[in-house]
C-alpha positions as CSV (number, residue, x, y, z in Angstrom):
1,M,102.6,40.7,144.4
2,I,105.1,38.0,143.4
3,S,103.5,34.5,143.5
4,K,105.3,31.8,145.6
5,F,105.0,29.5,142.4
6,A,106.8,31.9,140.4
7,Q,110.6,31.3,139.6
8,I,112.5,34.5,139.5
9,D,116.3,34.5,139.2
10,P,118.1,36.9,141.8
11,G,119.7,38.7,138.9
12,A,116.4,39.9,137.6
13,Q,115.4,43.4,138.6
14,L,111.6,44.2,139.1
15,G,110.2,47.6,139.5
16,A,107.5,48.6,142.1
17,N,104.2,47.1,142.1
18,V,105.1,44.4,139.3
19,I,103.1,41.4,139.5
20,V,104.1,37.9,138.8
21,D,101.7,35.2,138.6
22,S,102.0,31.4,139.3
23,F,104.4,29.3,137.2
24,S,106.1,32.2,135.4
25,T,109.8,32.0,135.1
26,I,111.9,34.8,134.7
27,F,115.6,34.5,134.0
28,E,118.8,36.5,135.1
29,D,119.5,39.9,133.2
30,V,115.7,40.9,132.9
31,I,114.6,44.2,133.6
32,I,110.9,44.8,134.2
33,G,109.5,48.3,134.8
34,E,106.9,49.3,137.4
35,G,103.5,48.5,137.4
36,T,104.0,45.6,134.8
37,R,101.9,42.5,135.2
38,I,103.2,39.0,134.3
39,H,100.3,36.4,133.9
40,P,100.7,32.7,134.8
41,N,103.2,30.6,132.5
42,V,105.1,33.3,131.0
43,T,108.8,32.6,130.2
44,I,111.0,35.8,130.2
45,Y,114.8,34.9,129.0
46,P,118.1,36.8,129.8
47,G,118.5,40.1,128.0
48,T,114.8,41.4,128.1
49,R,113.8,44.9,129.0
50,I,110.2,45.6,129.7
51,G,108.8,49.0,130.3
52,K,106.4,50.3,132.6
53,N,102.7,49.2,132.9
54,C,102.8,46.5,130.3
55,E,100.8,43.3,130.7
56,I,102.0,40.0,129.4
57,F,99.6,37.2,129.1
58,P,99.9,33.3,129.6
59,G,102.1,31.5,127.3
60,A,103.9,34.3,126.0
61,V,108.1,33.6,125.6
62,I,110.1,36.7,125.3
63,G,113.9,37.0,124.7
64,V,114.6,33.5,123.7
65,I,117.8,33.2,121.3
66,P,116.9,33.8,117.6
67,Q,116.1,31.3,115.0
68,D,119.0,32.4,113.0
69,L,121.9,30.0,111.9
70,K,124.2,33.0,111.7
71,F,123.5,33.8,115.5
72,N,126.9,32.8,117.4
73,G,126.0,33.5,121.2
74,E,126.6,37.1,120.9
75,Y,125.0,39.3,123.6
76,T,121.8,40.6,122.3
77,T,118.5,42.0,123.9
78,V,114.8,42.4,123.6
79,E,113.5,45.8,124.4
80,I,109.7,46.6,124.9
81,G,108.3,50.0,125.5
82,D,105.7,51.2,128.1
83,N,102.2,50.3,128.1
84,T,102.6,47.6,125.6
85,K,100.1,44.4,125.8
86,I,101.4,41.1,124.7
87,R,98.6,38.6,124.7
88,E,98.6,34.7,124.8
89,C,101.3,32.6,123.4
90,V,103.4,35.6,121.6
91,T,106.9,34.7,120.9
92,I,109.8,37.4,120.7
93,H,113.2,36.7,119.8
94,R,116.5,38.4,120.7
95,G,118.4,40.1,118.0
96,T,121.7,39.2,116.2
97,N,124.8,41.0,115.4
98,D,122.9,43.0,112.7
99,K,121.1,45.4,115.3
100,L,122.0,43.7,118.4
101,C,118.2,44.3,119.6
102,T,114.8,43.3,118.9
103,K,112.6,46.4,119.6
104,I,108.9,46.8,120.5
105,G,107.6,50.5,121.1
106,S,105.3,51.7,123.6
107,N,101.4,51.5,123.6
108,C,101.5,48.5,121.3
109,L,99.4,45.4,121.2
110,L,100.5,42.0,120.1
111,M,97.5,39.6,119.8
112,T,97.6,35.8,120.2
113,Y,100.1,33.9,118.4
114,V,102.3,36.7,117.1
115,H,105.8,35.9,116.4
116,V,108.3,38.7,116.4
117,A,111.7,37.4,115.0
118,H,115.2,38.7,115.6
119,D,116.2,42.4,114.9
120,C,112.6,43.4,114.3
121,Q,112.2,47.1,114.8
122,I,108.6,48.1,115.8
123,G,107.5,51.6,116.5
124,N,105.1,53.1,119.0
125,N,101.1,52.5,118.9
126,V,101.4,49.4,116.5
127,I,98.9,46.8,116.4
128,L,99.8,43.1,115.4
129,A,96.6,40.9,115.2
130,S,96.4,37.3,115.9
131,Y,98.8,35.0,114.2
132,V,100.9,37.9,112.4
133,G,104.3,36.5,111.5
134,L,107.3,38.8,111.0
135,S,110.4,37.3,109.9
136,G,114.0,38.7,111.0
137,H,114.9,42.4,110.5
138,V,111.5,43.7,109.5
139,I,110.8,47.4,110.4
140,I,107.5,48.5,111.4
141,D,106.8,52.2,111.8
142,D,104.5,53.8,114.4
143,Y,100.6,53.5,114.1
144,A,100.9,50.8,111.6
145,I,98.1,47.9,111.9
146,L,98.6,44.3,110.5
147,E,95.4,42.3,110.5
148,G,95.3,38.6,111.3
149,T,97.7,36.2,109.6
150,V,99.8,38.7,107.9
151,V,103.2,37.2,107.2
152,A,106.1,39.6,106.3
153,Q,109.3,38.5,104.6
154,Q,112.6,39.6,106.3
155,F,113.9,43.1,105.8
156,V,110.8,44.7,104.7
157,H,109.7,48.0,105.9
158,I,106.0,49.0,106.7
159,G,105.4,52.8,106.7
160,A,103.8,54.7,109.5
161,H,99.9,54.5,109.7
162,A,99.7,51.8,107.1
163,F,97.0,49.1,107.2
164,I,97.4,45.6,106.0
165,G,94.4,43.3,105.3
166,G,94.3,40.0,106.8
167,A,96.0,37.0,105.3
168,S,98.4,39.1,103.2
169,L,101.9,38.1,102.2
170,V,104.3,41.0,102.4
171,R,107.2,40.6,100.2
172,K,107.9,44.3,99.4
173,D,107.9,47.7,101.3
174,I,104.6,49.4,102.3
175,P,104.7,53.1,102.0
176,P,103.0,55.1,104.9
177,Y,99.6,56.2,105.0
178,I,98.1,53.5,102.8
179,K,96.0,50.4,102.8
180,A,97.4,47.2,101.4
181,A,95.4,44.1,100.3
182,R,94.8,41.5,97.7
183,E,97.3,38.7,96.5
184,P,99.8,39.7,95.4
185,L,99.6,42.4,97.7
186,T,98.8,45.8,96.0
187,Y,97.8,49.4,96.9
188,A,94.2,49.6,98.1
189,G,93.7,53.5,98.8
190,V,94.9,55.8,101.5
191,N,94.2,54.9,105.2
192,A,91.9,58.0,105.2
193,I,89.9,56.9,108.3
194,G,92.6,55.7,110.4
195,I,94.6,58.9,109.9
196,R,91.8,61.1,110.6
197,R,91.3,59.2,113.9
198,R,94.8,60.4,114.7
199,G,94.1,63.8,114.4
200,F,95.2,64.4,110.4
201,S,93.4,67.4,109.0
202,D,91.1,67.3,106.0
203,E,93.9,69.3,104.1
204,Q,96.6,66.7,105.0
205,V,94.4,63.9,104.0
206,R,93.8,65.2,100.7
207,E,97.4,65.9,100.3
208,I,98.3,62.1,100.8
209,E,95.5,61.2,98.7
210,D,97.0,63.5,95.9
211,I,100.4,62.0,96.2
212,Y,99.2,58.4,96.2
213,R,96.8,59.1,93.1
214,L,99.8,60.4,91.1
215,L,101.9,57.5,92.3
216,Y,99.7,54.5,91.7
217,V,96.7,55.8,89.5
218,L,97.8,58.5,87.1
219,N,101.1,57.2,86.0
220,S,102.2,53.9,84.4
221,N,105.1,53.1,86.9
222,I,106.7,54.3,90.1
223,S,109.6,56.5,88.4
224,K,107.1,58.6,86.5
225,G,104.7,58.9,89.5
226,L,107.8,60.0,91.5
227,E,108.5,62.7,89.1
228,S,104.9,63.8,88.9
229,I,104.9,64.2,92.7
230,K,107.9,66.4,92.8
231,E,106.6,68.5,89.8
232,T,103.2,69.1,91.3
233,I,103.0,68.6,94.9
234,P,104.6,71.6,97.0
235,E,107.3,70.3,99.5
236,S,106.0,69.6,103.0
237,E,106.7,67.0,105.7
238,I,104.4,64.5,104.5
239,R,105.3,64.8,101.0
240,N,109.0,64.6,101.8
241,G,108.5,61.9,104.2
242,I,106.7,59.6,101.5
243,L,109.2,60.5,98.9
244,N,112.1,59.6,101.2
245,F,110.7,56.3,102.2
246,I,110.1,55.0,98.4
247,E,113.4,56.3,97.3
248,T,115.2,54.7,100.0
249,S,113.5,51.4,99.8
250,D,115.7,48.4,99.3
251,K,113.2,46.0,98.2
252,G,111.0,48.2,96.3
253,I,107.4,49.2,97.2
254,I,104.1,47.1,96.6
255,R,102.6,47.5,93.2
256,G,99.6,49.6,92.4
257,L,96.0,48.8,91.4
258,I,95.5,45.8,89.1
């Protein structure tokens, strides 16, 4: 159902059973998948691609040009997967020449007043609580959760299944499977409850705990921790994934327990 008070450009493509409520504006070169609902007073700019069965709440602004002085009008997009909910007053900006796309995966929840800047790459099943602010080029892997008012500096990488406590400032990369909190942001243990809820076995949880115990608790620095992990933890998909994340980190990872 399309409200007669909505403004939809003829160049927009809307799938079957899309609902657009009153006073929403959808510009040209927008694609919206079937079953998605656009609540009142939503603005969707050119270059936006929204998947199936999403829900966009009042005041959201999606696909506006980036707040980046290097942006020179190049053609870029915002891509949003299926079943994602975008709550009131969320803002999502298009990409720049860096990645040409700002991407948000499927089954995500972006709560009120979240800001996602240009070229961010957000995986599936990610939760960004109210007032989270992501600077440009931030990468967030699947199943990460950021509590309210978390602010991430540009180019940081947040690993899969990570959990970041509220009001945190993220200046360095957050390895997968861990909790991060305090100021300055530090390792606060393994996100054992979260990963068990997602089907990780007790054996897998113990492996992750053993890896981060070596990295953050039993060794005096990250280099020695990595050596200990390689010497004592058998190769596995989890072990190799954690090591690869840390060893390829450009900004370096957060510090251990104070």
